[in-house]
C-alpha positions, 0 to 999 in steps of 0.5 A: 534195437538192443540185441539182448531184447530180441525174442528167443533164447540167448546164444553165446554172443548174447551171453558174453554181452550180458557178462560185459554189461555186468548183468552176470557178475562174480568175484574174479570174473568168469572162468574160461569155458563157462559160456557154452553155445546157448547156456551158462555154467554156474559154479559153487561158492564156498558158503554152504549149509546142511538143511533139515529138508527142502524149502522155498522162499516166499515173496519178499524173503531172501534165500540167505535169511531163510537158509541161515534161520533153518540150517543144521550146520554151515559147510565150508566148501573152500576146501573139499567137503563131503555131502552125505547121501540123501541129505539136503544142502543149500550152497551159494553160487559164485555168480550173481545176476542183475538182469535187464527187466525183460530177461529171465532165466531157467536153470537145470543140472549139467549132464555129468551131475545127472549121471552121478544122481546128484539132484540140483535146484536153483533158488532165488530171492522172493521166488517160490519156484525152483530153477526159475529166475524171474524177469529183471532179477537182481540178487544172489543165486543159491542151489539145493543139492541132494546126493541120491546114490553116493556120498559126494565130495564137493568144493568151491569152483565146481560147476553142477548146473547151468542156466539159459537166459531168454526174452519171450521164450519161443518153444516150437509148437506142433506145426512149427516143429513138424515143418522144421523136421520136414525141412531139416530132420531133427530126429533119426533112426539108428541107421541114420534115416530120418524118423517119420513125422509120427515120431513128433507128438504135441510139439515134442520129439518122442524118443524110446529106450534102446535095449538091443545093445550088449550092455543097455546101461548101468545101475547104481550099487550101494557103496561106501566110496565117495565120489569126488567131483573135481577128480575127473577120469579117476573113479573105478566104475565097478565101485559105483555101478553095475552094467545092465546086460541086454535082457534075453526076454526083451523086458528090462525090469527096473526096481523102484528107487534104484538109479539107472543110466540108459540110452535112447534108440533114436538119435537127436540133432540140434542145429545152430539156431535151436536149443533143446531140452529133454523132458519126461514123457507124458505120464499118461503113458506110464510111470516114468518119473525120473530126473534128466540132464536138461539142456542140449546145446546147438551142435549136438549130433552135428559131426564135421558139419553133417547133421546125423544125430546122437543118442541121448543118455537117460537118468532114470529112477522109478519112484512109486512102482517097479517098471518093466521097459521094452525096446523102443518104448517111449521114455522121454521127449525133446522140446526145441526152442528158438535162439535169438540168433544162430550160435557161432561155436557149436557143441563139441567144438571145444572138446565137450565130454559127451560130444561123440557118445554113442551108447550108455555112458558114465559121467566124466568122473569115471575112468 
């Protein structure tokens, strides 16, 4: 049997095989580090456009034709280009796909992208859905970029989002997740003890906000400073964010349409044979409309072979109403999916930026 066609999500070995077979291709080949434990980093190409708004193709329509017909101006990202706050841009990605018929892909923003409030959504030819790459897709990939809080300086070669590839995607259901957590805990309290079975709900691991740290998070502030995506560790936090102190009342007031970086109370772990995606909490429990960094690669929360869990950073923007948040209040959930085979190289083994985060942390762009 072809190893790529086993049920589940491709791990690093499968992604490398996909590249070797030409199912993922780009001029000049992939750069070192693009293949993560269970995901593939995607890079901006030089061709970009400023758009009058968001738009999706219909069946049989190429993204290129749609974008070129509506664009307000062309943007050249072969050199640094400023993407203005609250404007919509569509940029071609360096990578093209020629997926074998059973394989499909799903895309999401990288953690660093979410932490600077830069929304990303992938478009593919003939598909009226964001971030979903149909099975057997052959063609270009494009990404919609919307800077929300800051002006962004972007350039070709920067990676802002990533893709997972799968055949017969296997997300753990309620019973399978409970059995797995009982055998090998996936969610932990701050003191390191495993969370009870009640922390699992509808096939998800439920996580609450941590409001008992001296600094519980950060809030984006109005600024004229642009954030330059390829300048790592070079921006002053005070130019872009204000720290949010622990609320004396125990109630944290989040203002509508302001961007916050918070952290979970619980610690989450992702073993070598699973991957994980953060998804919004059930909207019936409150208005937590937000965008989050999506994927957690195998090895998250695993330190020197010991599974201890690590908190997850949240990127939160209340859209319709102000929000009052309390310590431990559920705010997001984690969905686990099965890999085709366990990962050889776990997250953190190659110096990943957030491997040992323990609290609210700004993106790698900040000193």
